Structure formats: C-alpha cells, structure tokens
C-alpha positions in Angstrom: 7.8 6.0 14.5 4.9 3.4 12.8 7.3 2.7 9.9 10.5 1.4 10.8 12.9 -0.7 8.7 12.0 -3.9 10.4 8.2 -2.9 9.3 9.4 -2.5 5.6 11.3 -5.5 5.6 8.1 -7.7 6.7 6.2 -6.3 4.3 8.5 -6.7 1.6 9.7 -10.3 2.8 5.7 -11.1 3.0 4.3 -9.8 -0.5 7.3 -9.3 -2.6 9.8 -11.9 -3.8 12.2 -11.5 -0.9 13.2 -9.2 1.7 15.0 -7.0 -0.8 12.3 -7.1 -3.2 11.2 -3.2 -2.8 10.1 -2.7 -6.3 7.8 -5.1 -7.4 4.1 -4.1 -7.7 3.1 -6.3 -5.1 5.4 -5.0 -2.4 4.9 -1.3 -3.3 0.9 -1.8 -3.1 1.2 -3.6 0.0 3.6 -0.7 1.7 1.0 2.0 0.2 -1.8 -0.1 2.3 -0.1 0.0 5.4 0.7 3.8 5.0 -2.9 4.5 4.5 -4.2 2.6 7.0 -2.3 4.8 8.8 -3.0 7.6 8.2 -6.9 7.2 7.7 -6.8 6.4 11.4 -4.9 9.8 12.0 -7.6 11.3 10.0 -10.4 10.2 12.0 -8.9 11.7 15.1 -7.4 15.0 13.0 -10.2 15.9 11.2 -8.7 19.3 10.0 -5.1 18.3 9.5 -5.2 19.4 5.6 -2.0 18.4 4.8 -2.3 14.8 5.8 -5.2 14.3 3.7 -3.6 15.8 1.0 -0.7 13.1 1.3 -4.0 10.2 2.3 -5.2 11.3 -1.4 -1.9 11.0 -3.2 -1.1 7.6 -1.6 -4.5 6.4 -2.6 -4.0 7.4 -6.2 -0.2 6.1 -6.4 -2.0 2.5 -5.2 -4.4 2.7 -7.7 -2.4 3.3 -10.3 -0.5 0.1 -9.3 -3.2 -1.5 -9.1 -4.1 -0.8 -12.5 -1.3 -1.6 -13.8 -0.9 -5.0 -12.2 -4.4 -5.8 -13.7 -3.3 -4.8 -16.9 0.0 -6.6 -17.0 -1.2 -10.0 -15.0 -4.7 -10.9 -13.5 -3.6 -13.5 -11.6 -1.1 -11.5 -9.6 -3.9 -8.5 -9.4 -6.5 -10.7 -7.8 -4.0 -12.9 -5.6 -3.0 -9.1 -3.9 -6.4 -7.6 -3.9 -7.5 -11.2 -1.9 -4.2 -10.9 0.4 -4.7 -7.4 1.2 -8.6 -7.5 1.5 -9.3 -4.6 -0.5 -12.8 -4.4 -2.3 -11.5 -3.8 -6.0 
C-alpha cells in the first residue's frame, strides 16, 4: 500500500508540530498533496477510471479549502507550506 502509518507519521512530523500532530492545516495539506500526486500518477495510466478521478477532484477541493483557510488566518504559514510543497499558488 502506498500510504501506511509510517509514511503518515513521516509526513506529519515533517510538516506538523510533531509526529502526532494530525490536525494542523499544514499536516493535512501535506497529506492531501501526497495523495494527490499518487492519484495523478494512477490517472495517467488509467484514463477511464472515473471513480478515482472523482476522488482526486474531491481531494484537490479539500486541499484548496484548507489553503484558503490558512491564507485568511496566517499568510506566513500559508507561504511557508506552499513553498515547502512546491505548489503553484
């Protein structure tokens, strides 16, 4: 499986306050970004997989909502996570 508990712990410790910080906006955005990149690779190989396409669209929307929230609350944290993840916006 591409996303196991060790990988989640690694993502949360790198982008959150610690390994158990699963609720902060930065850690959730990082997790969504990891899942989006995996699903994007899957969609490149399986173009007609509509259920995965719908899940991918939902994840992108959730990530966008969290980024908008973070931008409205704390612009410095927003800029830091965008730079760390290499997102366009």
